[in-house]
N, C-alpha and C positions, 0 to 999 in steps of 0.2 A: 571331324566334328569339333566345332569351336564352342567352348563353354563361356557363356556370358556371365560376367560378375554382376551381381545385384548391388547397386549403389546403396550405401548405408546413409539413411536420411536422419537428420537431427530432428527429433520429435518435440513439438512445442504445444503447450496447453494454454488456452486463454481463459481467464477467470474475470468476468466483468458482468454487471447486472444490466448494462445497456446494450441492446441488440445491435444498434448501429455501430457502437464502438467495436463490438466483437466482429461485425462484418468487415469493418475497415482493417482491423488488425489481421483478420484471416486472409484478406486479399494481399496485404503487405507481406505476410509470412510466405504464402504460397507462390508469390512472385520471385522469391529468392531461391537460387539453386542450392540444393542440399538441405533445405528446410521442409518440414512436413507438419501440418496441423493435425495433432493427434486427438483433439477434442476441445469443446467449449463448455463452460459452466457459468451459472449465474449466482451460485451460492456455495457455501463451504462444503456442505454434505455432498453435493454433486461433484465438486472439484476433488475432494478427497477420494471419492469412488474411482474417478478417472486416474488419479495419481497412483493409487494402489494397483489398479489393473494394468495401466500402460507404462508406468515408470518413465515418464518423459524426461528428456535432458533439461528442459526449461519450462517453468510456469510463469506466465506474465499475469500478475495479480493486482486488481484494484483493491483499495483499502475499504471502500464503502460498497457493501453488497446488500442484496435484498434480504438475505437471512445469513446471519453470522458476522464475525469480526475478521476483517482482512488481516490484521496483524496476528491474530491467533491462528489464522489459516497458514500464514508464513511459518509459524512455529510448528504446526501440525504436519506440514509438508516435510519439514526438516526431520521430524521424528519418523514419519511413515515411509519416506523415500529420500534418505540422505544424499543420494546421487543426483537428485533433481535440484537444479539451481533455481532460485526465485528472483525475478525482477519485478519490482513494484512500479506500476504505471497508474498515476493517480492525480486528481485535482487538488489533493491536500497540499498544504504549505510545506515545501521541501525543507525549509529551515527548521520547522517544528517536527517533521516526521522522518526525515532521512536517517538520522541517527537511531531513532526508535526502530526503524525497519532493519537497519544493519544489525542492531542488537538482537532482533528477533530471528535473524538468520538469513535475511535477504542479501543478495550480492549487488544490488543496485537500486536506484530510485530515479524514475523519469517522470517529470510533470507532464500532464496531458496538454498543457499549453505550449510545450516545446515542439519544434518542427518534427515532421515525420522522420527525417534523416537522423535526428538525435536518437530516436527509439531504435532504429536499425543499428546505429553505432553501439548503443548500449547492449543490445542483444548479442552482437558479435563479441564485444569485450567480455561479457559475462560467460558466454559459451567457451571462450578461450581461457577461462579461469581467473579473469580479473574482476574488478569492481567498477561500478559506474555511478558517478554523481555528476550534476551539471558543473561546468567549469567554474561558475561563481561559488557553488557550494564547496568544491574541491579547494579553491583558493582560500576560502574562509577557514576550512578545517586545517589546511597546511599553515596558514598564518597564525592560527591559535596555538597549534602544536609547537611552532618554532618561536613563539613569543613576539612575532613581528606585529601582530594586531591583537588588541584586547578581546577577550571572550565576552561578547555582548549577549548575555543570556536573557531570554524573554522570561517573564514570570510564568508563562504557560509551560516552560520547560520543567517546572516543579510538579506538574500534574502527571499522574500515572497514565499508562496507556488507556485504561478504562475510563479514567476521569476525563481525559482529553476527548474521548469519543462522546461521552455524555455532554461535555461542554459544547462540542460542535453540533450535536443534535439540538441542544437548547438554542443555539444560534440559528438553526434552521427553522425554529418556531414550533418544535414539537413539545407537547405537554409531558408531564411525568409519566402518565399512563401510556402515552404513545411511545416514549423512549423505552419504557419497560417492555412493551410488546416487541419493539424493533430489536432489542438486545436479548430478548428471552430471559429477562430478569424480573424480579418483583418490584412494584412501585416503592416499597420500603427500601430496597437496595439502591434504587435510583436516588431517593431522598438522601440516603447516607452518602452517596458519591457527591450529590449536589452540595451538601453541607461542607464536605471536605474541600470542594472546589472554592466555595466562598471563603473559607478560612485561608487557603493557600494564596488566593488572589486578593485577600483583604477587602472583600466586598461586604457591605453591611446588610444586604437583603437579597431575596430571590429576584426582586425586580431589578436590582442593580446588576446581578449576575446575567439576567436576560438581556439587558442593554449592552453589557460588556461583550457577551457572546454574539449578539446580533451585529454589533459594530465590527467585530473581528471577521464575521462572515461577509459583511459588505466590503470590507477592505480587500478581501481576497477575490471578490467577484469582478 
């Protein structure tokens, strides 16, 4: 009698609030030998429930979710399941968010505008214990650390993670009340963040902030 060994599959969780994105990622993952989709989630609460139950080897996380903060989710996964690696897969600007994600505990950042092959490369590298950033971002960081290129810091780098999230939601056209509902915060707290953003970006009014944030959103689209 021959005993068959059961193959050990690498379990992967997808966290994204767009069903079509989840569908595409699921097909890509399940097409790879040795990988298994352990679950899908559209918000932080659902994602953390799956992480705590399944302890996946990898979570692919979008930063913008229907409910909850993607960056905070990265931190919470690190606390709830330290063995679970996190790869951020997002439309957010890599130059503004990659370092924030790494500091939060992610092992890599892939832009959704990148070819599908880049995501597969990133997944393999992170699962192998490495880190992944785009070649351009890697060159930028290496150049800055070696002194070969100057650190061209954007004024937006001065914003905290929460302030950056509020700024981007302003750019998306949301009102203070809508931002408060989206982030599960009070309107007063959003006003507090908005005032700090204006001060840091040296903008004279809320209207100027709205124009600035909208222009930033259009530049990225």
